[in-house]
Steps between C-alpha positions, in 0.01 A plus 500: 500500500433304182728588204316741267574271206261242645207735568316425171488130592348573840211714378150363555347282232206741475734738316480271196270582212159338543547372857201607709334349805342214303836381364692574820305232692605194293854641489496533879396134533822413319703724732563756225485852643806676348696498175771284655240235587397485136862487383561202732177324397679255274336301220435129546520422128413642163251475212610435140256627235476420131390770257260365235295666226275200434367268771567128462427183696877439485544784753258356757666499844723798421464860617451703186482868400270585212263767368130419548177681416180431697200398286242388759419470871344194661377534856425193714157411633590592861728736691742212563522396135804621300478797267642434152641737240510354150791644300700437187863546401632681193458179293136459606559209746247494785596490870285536814626710792352366826452699821381350829362699791482827308192702413451552129592868515871440561573268200283722277714798601820308425370376164276753321347329196693559181810655664827299480689425823843357575427190711725264698397178671527122500339348190281200583260273310146410612376226265605644164472862605791721601469703819699720739385508863564835670759655265787651700532804271240686291634828356389743225738487203623855565552438875817599682492161676730257327419129530840336537595167345667418831363619833595426864237334721462635855330385821158670501212577734130518420433823312837506319584376154845399384491775238428763767777362722746515209407862440541598868833322535628663182418841652678406823809375317528834319559652844776252590825701503853394410670431833870487587639144527518355852617146419874434523656506150639146531156358589335694219757386245505135598123472445482728194215686667345815354446815702200519733268691263592290198434182699161632614393592147626165367299296752179676400569476127649149505358318806705186427831688544658310790806724531295820525284343771806384693650848484186648659479216754862566594426871551220417743707244692800736504287783643390275787852380573641852484231625740591225746873581465434868568287423805775276630772759430295764682442260788875443541554874536247526778581423859334252733554427868720191536324228698705282734285216639604388848293180524331625819149463354570246227630247753180536705284374209404139578372295206417127472739455206857568399551749215608352166840567349334730244333701777829542692683595180237762416523656848880521463460671159252748649724569801790571265288755309347682797839544665588744220428873484346452153136387521433130437269411212465121500240261358417191707353232275345196658243243404183458706600361840874559463520720810518858373320634808774377736767665284298823495460485879876469548548811286232694690649402837850592381378858447327512841816366671684798350254746651293557185145436388400256225191469279344218300279589203244257355280551190165403655331531836459122529873449446596785736291354784635152424858628531415690818356192671784276378769741623324547835501123544869473415580791735325345800716580803728737303502861633393669176204732443330411168196681354281491189368784283261458207249725327228354725658622825321815615455722803685442828663177385655675201603803707673279757693320226607828337620637836691179573679524166584866550636458855681174420309276742384278210793293375344316206202612289312263269250640253372574153583807287352704789842481672656751260216754488574862582372491858732213596835606650769281654752595765779298340404266215799283410367206298195418288382157386265500199303183430380413148707776337340460158189670638692817587667737257832683529320823594345334806843376605625859478206631710583248771869589489410864566364401842853455636760762601743310285401240242369183663642163403246313288428126479249393237334158519308301243335159531485473121815319388631703209720381211838670469387688187211663684707564811723717282201661330300600807763505777823589320586764759508247785727236643325163522478241777329168422336264746542181298458253789183396680485470882522139623172316561305687233327236290464535122143566387337222298344649185221331302329610177132408446233588246219732609270216388593327828375790711256279695786268600708800608218632721458153653875492574476847653225369728723216625785751556274725711362205696857404595556849646686644203466843340517593132522788255288510185629762253275613216630614162505839337234458233582830327741784562286657772477458873123474476509173311731307731300636793183364334663161440608480866156602627329237283740226617457601864120483471519155340729369775284652775209291379711194588709617797305791650683767699829310483555697177654850505550739207762769439558713189678820399197729513428438868593773747807450717315421821274254314801312361665495843186355661478223239871420528469486879212250471714283274822533701318412824342192342139625519488473121629185329512622139610841376360573154707781353622689198875546456492754786650214707799467265735643761490555872260237630652255748274231650710189582191277545389566138646205308281487189508756217243469219558731203204509264573590138871442562569508126414873503778590744867558427765276653632758746150568631418129531821452696418792732151363564633151565733653758204586724497133612788287629578760766485263796636151566206319334496357148323736257333465163435746216223403260501673160158488334534551125259564216472260208621726216867532596756689295849352469634774728239427769571129475874565544436724803286244681746218425789702649297586811435129552869413458680758718475726805817692405392864466813609314459224239133596464594867458743424217235294322237767559725753330540264202128426469351841573766755421646772719231759438237284667723346768395708797129467422252739346358627827826595667623854464817687577720389212470657159427236238706483184326634193759418236712220649367144508624219722746375236643852461544533877680165524727582206574868566489555879867422565621719214273788604617475859868505397435796268323692779786424740756627247306824462480559876850381599718565193331753272426772754135425578221734392731802469703351214400532134362145494341565839314802365369280219405233755288756686275500192473122530405520868232761435375320189429184702391701807782387726583862572440461876858370501627837374324678787637251752852560374459877528359462849783275614 
């Protein structure tokens, strides 16, 4: 239950004076639904105003505050023309107030003729005449609204003014309570940080205050690290069934390659964890093609050899079916019963799978989130492998854990190489295994960058590639932040290519139904289609060894990590592969640096470090991936600088200072609830 002290901050924004349905909509677009959201909506800068009694050309370019009286109205000749209010200051100097896109009634209401108003806005000159375009404040002289000489500037949405946002945030800050201190005294003293409430008020009043911002950033990072520590502490208290692999099934797996040293090392680390009565929680990091699936298979078989069931969870249906087919191929001739369960499976097929899980006849289950729904029961679930962890939250991990009599061991995989800083941020409750070697025989992918102006040459080259029996991907960019627009771009490109190559072109995008995607992927995998035009839906989970050409259109619009993931769709067989990055002509310095690095290296971990530097941590996992709460107050520099200190502080609280039951721990509960990491408190109680 949330501490009562915090309740005022978690009331709905509609409780504020003047917030009705019309204002709630633009606030909602900014993600502002409660007082705490407003309090954490930090300013991006500030406005400095100059108070003047007489207007002067010397003040042109400055934001001024002065008293003006309207003397005349001048409407334009059309509805699109600006409406002008002619006014004069106390010294008789003339200024024109210009309004665009407004009907004449609104400015007339603001400026009744002959009545003085306090006006703020940027003073400009048009020829020899002074003007102010869209004043930011117009108030009667006896108004309660004070026009400040210094005012914070906030991110806005259509329908909101900065003045209105300032007023709403001021109301929210009045509800911010004094909270007990949760930061260790030595950390607080060494940085000369203020208390939480003082820091919050300082940031809004003085946006340039670096120390106040760092204090708030630290609080947010600390809450995340403490939540991870508590989850881990609770996990250690729980019991799991020790798994003792015998090698009976593992030794029967016949593969055309020898495992790398990194793969063998990772299996040994996993075996050491699962032999314990405390549940394993380990992250397996590996670049595209580094052999994570083999490591996962060894873990799954280890559980089956010990008489238990194992499950593998994938974020999408395409990826789940890809894993299922890959594992079936690797298990050829091995006496193991493997099944698949996704949201698409219905009727008798689904019933048979559910019965097999319940009676224990199914050894390994592969599937999407459907595998931890209420109707699914296991006879003896001992181990779970989760692929692409960043798409699943902690709560989903807990739901899956509840499917076992005791806690299952958990192995989490990601094909996105993650810098150490972000490993601590997102996976701080896990041990980490890294696959930092590539299997022998895998050829590096040649990467070229070309201008979109050479599109005709690219299409000609694609034609030669197809004629030689090759297959290719053509990925279309996200034009805007909506799935509709990248779908439209892919459809348009597919139609253009069909005019040249006919039915050799296939199209897949995120809005297609599952069976439609599967049918298209089957056409491509079987070689019936030579070119797969796609959105980033193919970023993970598509494995067609004969596809050796990847064309990424609008490559300058993608982040490094995503470009690297897309490039990893080729180079999966023994043939030389090429990735062609088509760029626009107006490149930013950041985009130029990204494309240059892609051309120079195939090292996913090096690319990940550079992606963190160029894009920042908040954007690292991509805007369309969910499951991890984004930071609202901490930027990438804050995370890099403060993560180690926050982690050490959280560890001290849990291991030395008595956890959440100590005085500091009780204060830290406020921090957890404030940043909505309170699921960790419930997990600890339930442990």
